[in-house]
N, C-alpha and C positions, 0 to 999 in steps of 0.2 A: 584900338582894334585888338580883338582877342586872337591869340595865336591858336594854331591847331592843337598844340600841347595843352593849353589851358582848356580848350573845348573837351579834349579827351579826359582831362582831370574832372570836369563837371559831369561827364558821362559816368565815370567810375564812382563818383560820390552819389549820384542820383540816376542810375540807369533807367528806372521806371518812368521818370518824368522827363528826362532829357531825350531818351529814345534813340539816339544815334551817336556813333563814335566820331563822326565828322560832320561839319556843316553841309547843308544842301548845296548842290551845284547851281550855277547861274542858268543852265538849261532847264533844270527842274523849276527854278523860280519863274522863268518866263512861261512855262506851261501852267504853273499854278495860277497865274492871273489871266490866262487866255480867255476864260469864260466870262470875265467881268466886262460889262459894257461901261467903260470909264466915262464916256460922254453923257451917261444917264445917271450914274450914282452920285448920291450926296453924302453917304455915310458908309464907312467900311470899318470892320473890326478885324483884328489879327489875333488869333489865339496861339500862344506858344511860339513866339517869333524867334526864339533862340538868339542868334547873333545878328539877326536882321537881314538875312539874304532875301527873303520875300518882301520884307519891309522896303528895302531899296527899290525893288521892282515895282511895288505899288506906288511909291512916291515918284518914280520916274514916269509913270503912266497917268496918274490921277490928275484931275483938273484942280486948279486953284479953288479953294472954298470947300472942297470935299473933305470932310472930317475923317481922320483915321484914329481909331481907338486901338491901342496896342496893349495887350494884356499878357504879362509874363510872370510866372510863379517863381522861377529860379532867381535867387537874389543876384548872383553874379551877372547873369544875362540881363536882368532888369537894370542894373546899374550901368552897364554898357549902353543899352538902348536909351536910357534916360539922359545920360551924358551926350549921346549922339543927337537925339531928336527932341528933347524937351523945350528947346528954345523956339521951336516952330509953332505958329499959331494954329495950324491945322492938324497937329498931332498931339494926342494925349497918351502918355506912357504910364501904365499902371502896374504896380507890383501886387498881384493877386491872382485869383483863379477865374477861368472862363465861366465857371458855374455862376459867378456873380455878375455876369455881363449886364443883366438888366439894371442892377443897382448902379453900375458904372455909367451906363447910358443916361439914367435919370439925373445923376450928379452933373453930367455935362450937357443936359438939355436935348438929348437925342431920343426921338420917339420910336425910331425904327432903324434897321440896318438894311442896306441894299445889297451888301456882300459881306461874307465872312470867310476869311482865309485862315485855315487851321494847320499849324505844324505839330499839333498834339499827337503823341504816340498812342493812339487808341488801343493798339494791340497789347501794350504793356500797362495801361491804366486799369485801376480796379473797375470791375463791371458797373458798380453803382455810380461811379464818377463819370464814366463814359455815357451812361444813360442820362444822367443829370445834365451834362453839357449838351448833348444832342437834343434833349427835350427843350431846353431853354433856347438853343440855337433855332430850332424850328419855330418857336414862339416869337422871337424878336426879329426874324427875317421878314422884310416887307414882301407883300404878294409880288411875285415875279423876281424876288431876290435869288441870290445864288450862294451856296455853300460849297467851298472848295477845300479839299484836304488831300493829303497823300499818305500812302501806307506802303510798307515794303512787301506786303502779301495781301491776298484777298480774304484772309482769315476772318475779317470783321464785316464782310459784305452784307451778311444778313442783318447785322446791327444797323448799318446805314439804311438798309431797305425799310426798317421799321419807322424811320423818321423822315425820309426824303423820297421824292418822286423824280421822274425824268433823269435818272442817274446816267452819267456817261463816264466810263473808265478809259484812261489812256496810259499806256506804258511809257516810261521815260528811262531809256537805257543809259543815258549819259549822266549817271549819278552813282555814288557809292554808298550803299548798294543801289541797283536799279529800283525804281519805285513806280507805283500806280497812282495816278492823279484821278480823283473823283470830283466831278462837278455835278451838283444836284440842286433841285428846287424844293422849297419847303412843302410839306403836306398841309394844306389849309382847308 
């Protein structure tokens, strides 16, 4: 388990990609998965899971047989997640970028994703990277699928509106700092 001090160290090393000085709260994690219809989904991807707070909530709720593709770019976080989840048959932990989700899906025989949960800090990612990730997210989500992310401000709302429809925002106060959770459907 990663300590709070180790998490802060990762933030100091890579603030643009880690995006937060503390792990997300369990309250935020519960809100992040609220829009997912777990009784219907067969495949879920998680982008930027960090220490796995959202991963734990997904695993607690998903059905047996539902595949979870976990993609983490930070080496320290990846190793933590790999150690924790790689022995499970229904979880694939990948060290890489969410931009390459299609290639990861193909490698593991996944043709579509019913849900994508993102912990990526879009406000601090380079603009071209944000667009590339959201473009491929929109393409790989199944019709009726859901994309869920959180942001600390509404600064990137227009960016999300370019790629998604039916957007619903909810404020989660019990997090440091408080966050906005976005649940949206792909534009198809």
